[in-house]
Backbone and ligand atoms as CSV (ligand in chain L), in Angstrom:
chain,resi,resn,atom,element,x,y,z
A,1,MET,N,N,0.847,-1.192,0.000
A,1,MET,CA,C,0.000,0.000,0.000
A,1,MET,C,C,0.892,1.256,0.000
A,2,SER,N,N,0.545,2.224,-0.821
A,2,SER,CA,C,1.370,3.442,-0.856
A,2,SER,C,C,1.192,4.226,0.440
A,3,ARG,N,N,2.120,5.096,0.739
A,3,ARG,CA,C,2.018,5.905,1.966
A,3,ARG,C,C,0.794,6.817,1.902
A,4,LEU,N,N,0.453,7.256,0.682
A,4,LEU,CA,C,-0.732,8.111,0.546
A,4,LEU,C,C,-1.990,7.326,0.919
A,5,ASP,N,N,-2.096,6.093,0.384
A,5,ASP,CA,C,-3.265,5.263,0.723
A,5,ASP,C,C,-3.317,5.021,2.230
A,6,SER,N,N,-2.152,4.718,2.814
A,6,SER,CA,C,-2.101,4.425,4.244
A,6,SER,C,C,-2.537,5.656,5.059
A,7,PHE,N,N,-2.084,6.828,4.642
A,7,PHE,CA,C,-2.430,8.077,5.338
A,7,PHE,C,C,-3.942,8.333,5.248
A,8,ILE,N,N,-4.493,8.143,4.058
A,8,ILE,CA,C,-5.933,8.369,3.871
A,8,ILE,C,C,-6.728,7.402,4.747
A,9,ARG,N,N,-6.307,6.151,4.783
A,9,ARG,CA,C,-7.033,5.168,5.602
A,9,ARG,C,C,-6.943,5.509,7.081
A,10,ARG,N,N,-5.803,6.030,7.489
A,10,ARG,CA,C,-5.671,6.415,8.898
A,10,ARG,C,C,-6.643,7.555,9.226
A,11,LEU,N,N,-6.725,8.533,8.348
A,11,LEU,CA,C,-7.637,9.664,8.590
A,11,LEU,C,C,-9.100,9.205,8.580
A,12,GLU,N,N,-9.427,8.292,7.661
A,12,GLU,CA,C,-10.807,7.780,7.619
A,12,GLU,C,C,-11.133,7.031,8.912
A,13,ALA,N,N,-10.162,6.226,9.383
A,13,ALA,CA,C,-10.374,5.474,10.626
A,13,ALA,C,C,-10.549,6.445,11.790
A,14,GLN,N,N,-9.733,7.494,11.804
A,14,GLN,CA,C,-9.822,8.498,12.883
A,14,GLN,C,C,-11.214,9.118,12.909
A,15,ARG,N,N,-11.704,9.513,11.754
A,15,ARG,CA,C,-13.020,10.160,11.707
A,15,ARG,C,C,-14.119,9.196,12.139
A,16,THR,N,N,-14.059,7.961,11.657
A,16,THR,CA,C,-15.069,6.956,12.041
A,16,THR,C,C,-15.042,6.740,13.543
A,17,VAL,N,N,-13.845,6.605,14.098
A,17,VAL,CA,C,-13.716,6.325,15.537
A,17,VAL,C,C,-14.188,7.529,16.361
A,18,LEU,N,N,-13.835,8.728,15.951
A,18,LEU,CA,C,-14.249,9.913,16.722
A,18,LEU,C,C,-15.768,10.100,16.661
A,19,ASN,N,N,-16.354,9.878,15.500
A,19,ASN,CA,C,-17.820,10.012,15.391
A,19,ASN,C,C,-18.515,8.978,16.287
A,20,TRP,N,N,-17.997,7.774,16.264
A,20,TRP,CA,C,-18.553,6.684,17.080
A,20,TRP,C,C,-18.395,7.018,18.567
A,21,ALA,N,N,-17.219,7.521,18.951
A,21,ALA,CA,C,-16.957,7.830,20.361
A,21,ALA,C,C,-17.860,8.965,20.844
A,22,ALA,N,N,-18.054,9.976,19.991
A,22,ALA,CA,C,-18.912,11.104,20.377
A,22,ALA,C,C,-20.340,10.619,20.620
A,23,ALA,N,N,-20.819,9.732,19.759
A,23,ALA,CA,C,-22.179,9.190,19.940
A,23,ALA,C,C,-22.240,8.359,21.223
A,24,ALA,N,N,-21.169,7.648,21.519
A,24,ALA,CA,C,-21.166,6.753,22.686
A,24,ALA,C,C,-21.239,7.515,24.012
A,25,ILE,N,N,-20.769,8.761,24.040
A,25,ILE,CA,C,-20.800,9.513,25.312
A,25,ILE,C,C,-21.990,10.473,25.388
A,26,ALA,N,N,-22.855,10.433,24.395
A,26,ALA,CA,C,-24.032,11.325,24.424
A,26,ALA,C,C,-24.805,11.088,25.717
A,27,GLY,N,N,-25.187,12.139,26.371
A,27,GLY,CA,C,-25.972,12.012,27.599
A,27,GLY,C,C,-25.123,11.813,28.840
A,28,ARG,N,N,-23.827,11.695,28.656
A,28,ARG,CA,C,-22.942,11.531,29.810
A,28,ARG,C,C,-22.135,12.818,30.017
A,29,GLU,N,N,-22.238,13.409,31.191
A,29,GLU,CA,C,-21.540,14.669,31.429
A,29,GLU,C,C,-20.083,14.436,31.765
A,30,GLY,N,N,-19.243,15.404,31.392
A,30,GLY,CA,C,-17.831,15.320,31.741
A,30,GLY,C,C,-16.976,15.821,30.606
A,31,PRO,N,N,-15.754,16.219,30.921
A,31,PRO,CA,C,-14.881,16.764,29.882
A,31,PRO,C,C,-14.328,15.698,28.946
A,32,VAL,N,N,-13.908,16.190,27.795
A,32,VAL,CA,C,-13.228,15.369,26.789
A,32,VAL,C,C,-11.789,15.872,26.721
A,33,LEU,N,N,-10.849,14.949,26.599
A,33,LEU,CA,C,-9.436,15.340,26.528
A,33,LEU,C,C,-8.830,14.913,25.202
A,34,GLU,N,N,-8.138,15.849,24.578
A,34,GLU,CA,C,-7.420,15.584,23.326
A,34,GLU,C,C,-5.933,15.582,23.662
A,35,LEU,N,N,-5.323,14.410,23.683
A,35,LEU,CA,C,-3.905,14.308,24.069
A,35,LEU,C,C,-3.055,14.282,22.801
A,36,GLY,N,N,-2.561,15.455,22.425
A,36,GLY,CA,C,-1.811,15.615,21.180
A,36,GLY,C,C,-2.599,16.519,20.247
A,37,LEU,N,N,-2.507,17.835,20.483
A,37,LEU,CA,C,-3.270,18.792,19.664
A,37,LEU,C,C,-2.715,18.852,18.245
A,38,GLY,N,N,-1.389,18.867,18.132
A,38,GLY,CA,C,-0.745,18.928,16.811
A,38,GLY,C,C,-1.286,20.064,15.978
A,39,ASN,N,N,-1.662,19.753,14.765
A,39,ASN,CA,C,-2.213,20.735,13.838
A,39,ASN,C,C,-3.638,21.151,14.200
A,40,GLY,N,N,-4.268,20.365,15.084
A,40,GLY,CA,C,-5.618,20.699,15.531
A,40,GLY,C,C,-6.733,20.066,14.714
A,41,ARG,N,N,-6.370,19.182,13.784
A,41,ARG,CA,C,-7.401,18.594,12.918
A,41,ARG,C,C,-8.437,17.799,13.698
A,42,THR,N,N,-7.956,16.882,14.558
A,42,THR,CA,C,-8.926,16.040,15.270
A,42,THR,C,C,-9.605,16.843,16.382
A,43,TYR,N,N,-8.897,17.810,16.962
A,43,TYR,CA,C,-9.534,18.692,17.949
A,43,TYR,C,C,-10.708,19.436,17.288
A,44,ASP,N,N,-10.447,19.952,16.100
A,44,ASP,CA,C,-11.479,20.703,15.387
A,44,ASP,C,C,-12.686,19.809,15.094
A,45,HIS,N,N,-12.414,18.554,14.754
A,45,HIS,CA,C,-13.518,17.626,14.464
A,45,HIS,C,C,-14.306,17.337,15.747
A,46,LEU,N,N,-13.595,17.108,16.834
A,46,LEU,CA,C,-14.288,16.842,18.109
A,46,LEU,C,C,-15.172,18.028,18.495
A,47,ARG,N,N,-14.629,19.226,18.294
A,47,ARG,CA,C,-15.377,20.444,18.628
A,47,ARG,C,C,-16.656,20.531,17.790
A,48,ASP,N,N,-16.519,20.093,16.546
A,48,ASP,CA,C,-17.655,20.136,15.628
A,48,ASP,C,C,-18.753,19.141,16.023
A,49,ILE,N,N,-18.344,17.943,16.440
A,49,ILE,CA,C,-19.341,16.887,16.701
A,49,ILE,C,C,-19.778,16.854,18.161
A,50,LEU,N,N,-19.102,17.657,19.013
A,50,LEU,CA,C,-19.481,17.701,20.429
A,50,LEU,C,C,-19.719,19.148,20.855
A,51,PRO,N,N,-20.700,19.821,20.222
A,51,PRO,CA,C,-20.914,21.237,20.559
A,51,PRO,C,C,-21.298,21.388,22.030
A,52,GLY,N,N,-20.720,22.396,22.665
A,52,GLY,CA,C,-21.065,22.676,24.063
A,52,GLY,C,C,-20.255,21.873,25.065
A,53,ARG,N,N,-19.469,20.926,24.599
A,53,ARG,CA,C,-18.689,20.075,25.511
A,53,ARG,C,C,-17.334,20.737,25.789
A,54,ALA,N,N,-16.858,20.705,27.034
A,54,ALA,CA,C,-15.504,21.199,27.338
A,54,ALA,C,C,-14.495,20.190,26.799
A,55,ILE,N,N,-13.683,20.640,25.857
A,55,ILE,CA,C,-12.648,19.768,25.273
A,55,ILE,C,C,-11.289,20.395,25.588
A,56,HIS,N,N,-10.532,19.750,26.447
A,56,HIS,CA,C,-9.207,20.251,26.838
A,56,HIS,C,C,-8.165,19.608,25.928
A,57,ALA,N,N,-7.294,20.440,25.363
A,57,ALA,CA,C,-6.294,19.922,24.423
A,57,ALA,C,C,-4.891,20.120,25.004
A,58,PHE,N,N,-4.058,19.109,24.828
A,58,PHE,CA,C,-2.703,19.108,25.401
A,58,PHE,C,C,-1.671,18.973,24.286
A,59,ASP,N,N,-0.596,19.718,24.425
A,59,ASP,CA,C,0.557,19.520,23.533
A,59,ASP,C,C,1.752,20.246,24.140
A,60,ARG,N,N,2.908,19.924,23.605
A,60,ARG,CA,C,4.129,20.609,24.070
A,60,ARG,C,C,4.059,22.087,23.758
A,61,GLN,N,N,3.586,22.380,22.565
A,61,GLN,CA,C,3.542,23.773,22.119
A,61,GLN,C,C,2.300,24.018,21.278
A,62,ALA,N,N,1.950,25.298,21.159
A,62,ALA,CA,C,0.754,25.665,20.388
A,62,ALA,C,C,1.142,25.817,18.929
A,63,LYS,N,N,0.924,24.784,18.140
A,63,LYS,CA,C,1.281,24.866,16.721
A,63,LYS,C,C,0.098,24.505,15.827
A,64,ALA,N,N,-1.113,24.579,16.413
A,64,ALA,CA,C,-2.305,24.257,15.624
A,64,ALA,C,C,-2.597,25.368,14.626
A,65,ASN,N,N,-3.302,25.000,13.583
A,65,ASN,CA,C,-3.838,25.986,12.657
A,65,ASN,C,C,-4.652,26.996,13.477
A,66,PRO,N,N,-4.498,28.291,13.218
A,66,PRO,CA,C,-5.216,29.293,14.031
A,66,PRO,C,C,-6.726,29.027,14.111
A,67,ARG,N,N,-7.300,28.443,13.064
A,67,ARG,CA,C,-8.749,28.169,13.085
A,67,ARG,C,C,-9.101,27.032,14.023
A,68,SER,N,N,-8.086,26.264,14.440
A,68,SER,CA,C,-8.331,25.106,15.297
A,68,SER,C,C,-7.649,25.263,16.652
A,69,MET,N,N,-7.323,26.501,17.013
A,69,MET,CA,C,-6.609,26.727,18.279
A,69,MET,C,C,-7.628,26.829,19.424
A,70,PRO,N,N,-7.487,25.982,20.448
A,70,PRO,CA,C,-8.412,26.083,21.589
A,70,PRO,C,C,-8.235,27.416,22.311
A,71,GLU,N,N,-9.302,27.863,22.953
A,71,GLU,CA,C,-9.185,29.075,23.761
A,71,GLU,C,C,-8.307,28.779,24.973
A,72,ALA,N,N,-7.672,29.843,25.484
A,72,ALA,CA,C,-6.630,29.678,26.505
A,72,ALA,C,C,-6.977,28.709,27.640
A,73,PRO,N,N,-8.149,28.806,28.267
A,73,PRO,CA,C,-8.355,27.923,29.418
A,73,PRO,C,C,-8.442,26.444,29.038
A,74,LEU,N,N,-8.685,26.164,27.766
A,74,LEU,CA,C,-8.831,24.764,27.341
A,74,LEU,C,C,-7.557,24.219,26.694
A,75,LEU,N,N,-6.513,25.038,26.643
A,75,LEU,CA,C,-5.250,24.620,26.023
A,75,LEU,C,C,-4.214,24.435,27.120
A,76,VAL,N,N,-3.655,23.247,27.210
A,76,VAL,CA,C,-2.660,22.963,28.252
A,76,VAL,C,C,-1.334,22.666,27.555
A,77,LEU,N,N,-0.379,23.585,27.733
A,77,LEU,CA,C,0.905,23.449,27.043
A,77,LEU,C,C,1.976,22.906,27.977
A,78,GLY,N,N,2.889,22.129,27.410
A,78,GLY,CA,C,3.990,21.555,28.181
A,78,GLY,C,C,4.057,20.060,27.940
A,79,ASP,N,N,5.044,19.440,28.534
A,79,ASP,CA,C,5.211,17.989,28.373
A,79,ASP,C,C,4.090,17.277,29.130
A,80,MET,N,N,3.339,16.435,28.423
A,80,MET,CA,C,2.200,15.759,29.048
A,80,MET,C,C,2.611,14.844,30.201
A,81,GLU,N,N,3.855,14.440,30.207
A,81,GLU,CA,C,4.279,13.600,31.334
A,81,GLU,C,C,4.087,14.374,32.646
A,82,GLN,N,N,4.208,15.730,32.567
A,82,GLN,CA,C,3.985,16.568,33.756
A,82,GLN,C,C,2.589,17.205,33.768
A,83,THR,N,N,2.122,17.649,32.595
A,83,THR,CA,C,0.858,18.404,32.601
A,83,THR,C,C,-0.359,17.510,32.884
A,84,LEU,N,N,-0.292,16.232,32.500
A,84,LEU,CA,C,-1.464,15.371,32.751
A,84,LEU,C,C,-1.677,15.101,34.248
A,85,PRO,N,N,-0.631,14.759,35.008
A,85,PRO,CA,C,-0.853,14.590,36.459
A,85,PRO,C,C,-1.315,15.890,37.130
A,86,ALA,N,N,-0.800,17.036,36.657
A,86,ALA,CA,C,-1.225,18.320,37.235
A,86,ALA,C,C,-2.715,18.543,36.944
A,87,PHE,N,N,-3.143,18.197,35.737
A,87,PHE,CA,C,-4.554,18.341,35.375
A,87,PHE,C,C,-5.408,17.396,36.224
A,88,ALA,N,N,-4.931,16.166,36.413
A,88,ALA,CA,C,-5.677,15.192,37.228
A,88,ALA,C,C,-5.811,15.686,38.666
A,89,ALA,N,N,-4.778,16.366,39.160
A,89,ALA,CA,C,-4.838,16.887,40.534
A,89,ALA,C,C,-5.913,17.967,40.653
A,90,ARG,N,N,-6.125,18.722,39.572
A,90,ARG,CA,C,-7.131,19.798,39.598
A,90,ARG,C,C,-8.540,19.284,39.308
A,91,HIS,N,N,-8.649,18.348,38.376
A,91,HIS,CA,C,-9.986,17.944,37.885
A,91,HIS,C,C,-10.405,16.549,38.326
A,92,GLY,N,N,-9.502,15.807,38.925
A,92,GLY,CA,C,-9.834,14.445,39.341
A,92,GLY,C,C,-9.970,13.507,38.149
A,93,ARG,N,N,-10.564,12.374,38.417
A,93,ARG,CA,C,-10.717,11.346,37.368
A,93,ARG,C,C,-12.099,11.544,36.744
A,94,SER,N,N,-12.210,12.575,35.884
A,94,SER,CA,C,-13.530,13.022,35.440
A,94,SER,C,C,-13.764,12.907,33.939
A,95,ALA,N,N,-12.743,12.662,33.159
A,95,ALA,CA,C,-12.916,12.682,31.697
A,95,ALA,C,C,-13.767,11.496,31.236
A,96,VAL,N,N,-14.717,11.767,30.355
A,96,VAL,CA,C,-15.584,10.686,29.852
A,96,VAL,C,C,-15.111,10.165,28.494
A,97,LEU,N,N,-14.286,10.957,27.825
A,97,LEU,CA,C,-13.693,10.515,26.552
A,97,LEU,C,C,-12.290,11.100,26.453
A,98,LEU,N,N,-11.337,10.248,26.112
A,98,LEU,CA,C,-9.977,10.725,25.839
A,98,LEU,C,C,-9.578,10.251,24.451
A,99,HIS,N,N,-9.100,11.192,23.649
A,99,HIS,CA,C,-8.534,10.820,22.355
A,99,HIS,C,C,-7.024,10.975,22.472
A,100,VAL,N,N,-6.335,9.855,22.343
A,100,VAL,CA,C,-4.872,9.843,22.518
A,100,VAL,C,C,-4.243,9.831,21.124
A,101,ASP,N,N,-3.561,10.917,20.788
A,101,ASP,CA,C,-2.946,11.017,19.457
A,101,ASP,C,C,-1.577,11.668,19.610
A,102,ALA,N,N,-0.726,11.006,20.390
A,102,ALA,CA,C,0.604,11.563,20.668
A,102,ALA,C,C,1.683,10.814,19.898
A,103,THR,N,N,1.268,9.952,19.008
A,103,THR,CA,C,2.235,9.080,18.343
A,103,THR,C,C,3.120,9.828,17.344
A,104,THR,N,N,4.334,9.314,17.204
A,104,THR,CA,C,5.237,9.837,16.169
A,104,THR,C,C,5.103,9.014,14.899
A,105,GLY,N,N,4.326,7.920,14.970
A,105,GLY,CA,C,4.221,7.022,13.828
A,105,GLY,C,C,5.285,5.940,13.860
A,106,GLN,N,N,6.137,5.967,14.890
A,106,GLN,CA,C,7.176,4.942,15.037
A,106,GLN,C,C,6.931,4.190,16.341
A,107,PRO,N,N,6.206,3.052,16.272
A,107,PRO,CA,C,5.780,2.362,17.484
A,107,PRO,C,C,6.913,2.043,18.465
A,108,GLU,N,N,8.087,1.671,17.951
A,108,GLU,CA,C,9.194,1.309,18.860
A,108,GLU,C,C,9.634,2.543,19.653
A,109,ARG,N,N,9.695,3.677,18.972
A,109,ARG,CA,C,10.114,4.914,19.623
A,109,ARG,C,C,9.052,5.348,20.651
A,110,ASP,N,N,7.771,5.261,20.247
A,110,ASP,CA,C,6.682,5.669,21.145
A,110,ASP,C,C,6.651,4.800,22.403
A,111,ALA,N,N,6.933,3.505,22.231
A,111,ALA,CA,C,6.852,2.588,23.372
A,111,ALA,C,C,7.790,3.042,24.488
A,112,VAL,N,N,8.919,3.638,24.125
A,112,VAL,CA,C,9.884,4.110,25.125
A,112,VAL,C,C,9.516,5.526,25.584
A,113,ALA,N,N,9.328,6.434,24.618
A,113,ALA,CA,C,9.105,7.848,24.957
A,113,ALA,C,C,7.779,8.072,25.687
A,114,LEU,N,N,6.779,7.208,25.423
A,114,LEU,CA,C,5.442,7.420,25.994
A,114,LEU,C,C,5.064,6.288,26.952
A,115,ALA,N,N,6.070,5.664,27.559
A,115,ALA,CA,C,5.804,4.517,28.452
A,115,ALA,C,C,4.898,4.902,29.622
A,116,TRP,N,N,4.932,6.157,30.033
A,116,TRP,CA,C,4.140,6.650,31.162
A,116,TRP,C,C,2.679,6.943,30.771
A,117,LEU,N,N,2.399,6.991,29.471
A,117,LEU,CA,C,1.096,7.496,29.007
A,117,LEU,C,C,-0.108,6.646,29.465
A,118,PRO,N,N,-0.075,5.311,29.360
A,118,PRO,CA,C,-1.263,4.544,29.784
A,118,PRO,C,C,-1.634,4.796,31.242
A,119,GLY,N,N,-0.649,4.908,32.123
A,119,GLY,CA,C,-0.942,5.173,33.541
A,119,GLY,C,C,-1.567,6.546,33.735
A,120,HIS,N,N,-1.085,7.534,33.000
A,120,HIS,CA,C,-1.649,8.887,33.097
A,120,HIS,C,C,-3.086,8.905,32.565
A,121,VAL,N,N,-3.321,8.150,31.492
A,121,VAL,CA,C,-4.686,8.079,30.931
A,121,VAL,C,C,-5.631,7.454,31.961
A,122,ALA,N,N,-5.197,6.370,32.573
A,122,ALA,CA,C,-6.043,5.696,33.580
A,122,ALA,C,C,-6.333,6.628,34.756
A,123,ALA,N,N,-5.407,7.526,35.081
A,123,ALA,CA,C,-5.581,8.439,36.213
A,123,ALA,C,C,-6.511,9.612,35.889
A,124,LEU,N,N,-6.822,9.807,34.607
A,124,LEU,CA,C,-7.694,10.918,34.190
A,124,LEU,C,C,-9.099,10.456,33.826
A,125,ALA,N,N,-9.241,9.175,33.473
A,125,ALA,CA,C,-10.500,8.668,32.925
A,125,ALA,C,C,-11.465,8.277,34.041
A,126,ALA,N,N,-12.702,8.744,33.922
A,126,ALA,CA,C,-13.758,8.334,34.861
A,126,ALA,C,C,-14.068,6.845,34.651
A,127,ASP,N,N,-14.744,6.251,35.615
A,127,ASP,CA,C,-15.170,4.861,35.443
A,127,ASP,C,C,-15.946,4.726,34.137
A,128,ASP,N,N,-15.648,3.696,33.382
A,128,ASP,CA,C,-16.322,3.381,32.121
A,128,ASP,C,C,-16.109,4.447,31.037
A,129,ALA,N,N,-15.159,5.365,31.251
A,129,ALA,CA,C,-14.835,6.331,30.187
A,129,ALA,C,C,-14.361,5.569,28.957
A,130,LEU,N,N,-14.550,6.208,27.820
A,130,LEU,CA,C,-14.083,5.632,26.554
A,130,LEU,C,C,-12.750,6.282,26.192
A,131,ILE,N,N,-11.791,5.459,25.830
A,131,ILE,CA,C,-10.476,5.962,25.403
A,131,ILE,C,C,-10.241,5.460,23.993
A,132,VAL,N,N,-9.995,6.365,23.063
A,132,VAL,CA,C,-9.659,5.946,21.708
A,132,VAL,C,C,-8.256,6.456,21.415
A,133,SER,N,N,-7.464,5.625,20.763
A,133,SER,CA,C,-6.041,5.922,20.669
A,133,SER,C,C,-5.473,5.445,19.338
A,134,GLY,N,N,-4.544,6.237,18.836
A,134,GLY,CA,C,-3.860,5.852,17.607
A,134,GLY,C,C,-2.786,4.819,17.844
A,135,SER,N,N,-2.463,4.555,19.117
A,135,SER,CA,C,-1.453,3.541,19.431
A,135,SER,C,C,-1.986,2.688,20.582
A,136,ALA,N,N,-1.467,1.479,20.693
A,136,ALA,CA,C,-1.945,0.568,21.742
A,136,ALA,C,C,-1.559,1.109,23.120
A,137,LEU,N,N,-2.458,0.957,24.093
A,137,LEU,CA,C,-2.202,1.396,25.467
A,137,LEU,C,C,-2.304,0.170,26.367
A,138,GLU,N,N,-1.242,-0.150,27.042
A,138,GLU,CA,C,-1.276,-1.336,27.900
A,138,GLU,C,C,-1.296,-0.925,29.355
A,139,HIS,N,N,-2.444,-1.222,30.009
A,139,HIS,CA,C,-2.612,-0.904,31.430
A,139,HIS,C,C,-3.720,-1.801,31.958
A,140,PRO,N,N,-3.574,-2.357,33.170
A,140,PRO,CA,C,-4.593,-3.295,33.660
A,140,PRO,C,C,-5.992,-2.694,33.800
A,141,LEU,N,N,-6.105,-1.360,33.919
A,141,LEU,CA,C,-7.427,-0.745,34.083
A,141,LEU,C,C,-8.026,-0.270,32.750
A,142,LEU,N,N,-7.287,-0.429,31.680
A,142,LEU,CA,C,-7.800,-0.044,30.352
A,142,LEU,C,C,-8.141,-1.329,29.605
A,143,ILE,N,N,-9.458,-1.545,29.459
A,143,ILE,CA,C,-9.940,-2.810,28.914
A,143,ILE,C,C,-10.300,-2.616,27.441
A,144,ALA,N,N,-9.647,-3.387,26.578
A,144,ALA,CA,C,-9.882,-3.248,25.133
A,144,ALA,C,C,-11.352,-3.497,24.813
A,145,THR,N,N,-11.895,-2.667,23.945
A,145,THR,CA,C,-13.294,-2.782,23.536
A,145,THR,C,C,-13.323,-2.753,22.002
A,146,PRO,N,N,-14.304,-3.427,21.382
A,146,PRO,CA,C,-14.279,-3.507,19.912
A,146,PRO,C,C,-14.396,-2.140,19.244
A,147,LEU,N,N,-13.738,-2.019,18.122
A,147,LEU,CA,C,-13.787,-0.798,17.317
A,147,LEU,C,C,-15.090,-0.767,16.523
A,148,PRO,N,N,-15.490,0.420,16.067
A,148,PRO,CA,C,-16.697,0.461,15.224
A,148,PRO,C,C,-16.457,-0.290,13.913
A,149,GLU,N,N,-17.552,-0.696,13.312
A,149,GLU,CA,C,-17.479,-1.435,12.044
A,149,GLU,C,C,-16.709,-0.619,11.005
A,150,GLY,N,N,-15.899,-1.291,10.242
A,150,GLY,CA,C,-15.182,-0.618,9.156
A,150,GLY,C,C,-13.790,-0.156,9.544
A,151,VAL,N,N,-13.439,-0.250,10.827
A,151,VAL,CA,C,-12.088,0.152,11.252
A,151,VAL,C,C,-11.291,-1.123,11.543
A,152,PRO,N,N,-10.299,-1.421,10.706
A,152,PRO,CA,C,-9.564,-2.670,10.902
A,152,PRO,C,C,-8.782,-2.668,12.219
A,153,ALA,N,N,-8.708,-3.842,12.839
A,153,ALA,CA,C,-7.925,-3.983,14.075
A,153,ALA,C,C,-6.492,-3.534,13.807
A,154,GLY,N,N,-5.941,-2.819,14.771
A,154,GLY,CA,C,-4.555,-2.375,14.626
A,154,GLY,C,C,-4.425,-1.003,13.994
A,155,ARG,N,N,-5.496,-0.509,13.368
A,155,ARG,CA,C,-5.402,0.835,12.789
A,155,ARG,C,C,-5.728,1.891,13.843
A,156,TYR,N,N,-6.610,1.537,14.776
A,156,TYR,CA,C,-6.949,2.388,15.903
A,156,TYR,C,C,-7.222,1.458,17.076
A,157,TYR,N,N,-7.324,2.008,18.284
A,157,TYR,CA,C,-7.539,1.188,19.484
A,157,TYR,C,C,-8.608,1.863,20.336
A,158,ALA,N,N,-9.421,1.041,21.023
A,158,ALA,CA,C,-10.462,1.592,21.900
A,158,ALA,C,C,-10.462,0.814,23.211
A,159,TYR,N,N,-10.680,1.533,24.297
A,159,TYR,CA,C,-10.660,0.937,25.638
A,159,TYR,C,C,-11.778,1.552,26.475
A,160,ARG,N,N,-12.212,0.787,27.476
A,160,ARG,CA,C,-13.058,1.325,28.538
A,160,ARG,C,C,-12.234,1.322,29.812
A,161,ARG,N,N,-12.426,2.352,30.620
A,161,ARG,CA,C,-11.698,2.442,31.887
A,161,ARG,C,C,-12.457,1.619,32.932
A,162,ALA,N,N,-11.823,0.592,33.470
A,162,ALA,CA,C,-12.442,-0.216,34.516
A,162,ALA,C,C,-12.549,0.626,35.789
A,163,SER,N,N,-13.497,0.267,36.668
A,163,SER,CA,C,-13.588,1.014,37.925
A,163,SER,C,C,-12.474,0.553,38.862
A,164,GLY,N,N,-12.144,1.421,39.786
A,164,GLY,CA,C,-11.108,1.058,40.770
A,164,GLY,C,C,-9.882,1.913,40.630
L,1,LIG,C1,C,0.249,12.974,15.675
L,1,LIG,S1,S,0.421,14.578,16.363
L,1,LIG,C2,C,-1.238,15.014,16.803
L,1,LIG,C3,C,-2.102,15.284,15.611
L,1,LIG,C4,C,-3.406,15.977,15.956
L,1,LIG,N1,N,-4.290,15.151,16.747
L,1,LIG,C5,C,-4.100,16.478,14.733
L,1,LIG,O1,O,-5.144,15.952,14.340
L,1,LIG,O2,O,-3.587,17.436,14.139
L,1,LIG,C6,C,1.117,14.221,17.923
L,1,LIG,C7,C,1.281,15.436,18.830
L,1,LIG,O3,O,1.587,14.966,20.140
L,1,LIG,C8,C,2.479,15.873,20.755
L,1,LIG,N2,N,3.217,15.184,21.815
L,1,LIG,C9,C,3.874,13.997,21.726
L,1,LIG,N3,N,4.443,13.683,22.908
L,1,LIG,C10,C,4.145,14.707,23.761
L,1,LIG,C11,C,4.448,14.967,25.127
L,1,LIG,N4,N,5.209,14.141,25.865
L,1,LIG,N5,N,3.955,16.101,25.668
L,1,LIG,C12,C,3.204,16.972,24.947
L,1,LIG,N6,N,2.877,16.774,23.653
L,1,LIG,C13,C,3.355,15.658,23.066
L,1,LIG,C14,C,3.393,16.335,19.615
L,1,LIG,O4,O,3.950,17.607,19.920
L,1,LIG,C15,C,2.443,16.355,18.420
L,1,LIG,O5,O,1.937,17.654,18.195
């Protein structure tokens, strides 16, 4: 498969998964967290499909397209290894949906650089919160859940946060 085809399929999977996740949390109150603002594409989509919902976006630096830049109180800048525990200390384990998109596209590199990420996600997610991620998250409290139809296994990942 060409890199262009692979990129398009990844974006299609992202959109399918985000639309499915937004529908799954309908009627459930609580913030949504975007871990990896980047260019702001998926943040912008979440904002579009979850009107009125507080969506907090995290990244090292503000480099999103100006049209997709979160307002100051919803933008958390800095290394997530530090900013996520600080956010959890302020907001508790309240997030009902987390979209994890911090990957570099190199799984071996991510496994080392982001080894702390699954634990931080578990510390932010409310009981039964939905976590959707571009990379696999291994943690005893993050229970793999089936992806929506049309998204091949391994292209995206979905978890529910167990209680406890
Ligand atoms: C794949 S990009 C995100 C793409 C974005 N969701 C979009 O749709 O445009 C990954 C982002 O995660 C951020 N990131 C990776 N590790 C991080 C860390 N430890 N702390 C803060 N941001 C991090 C990078 O700076 C990068 O912007």
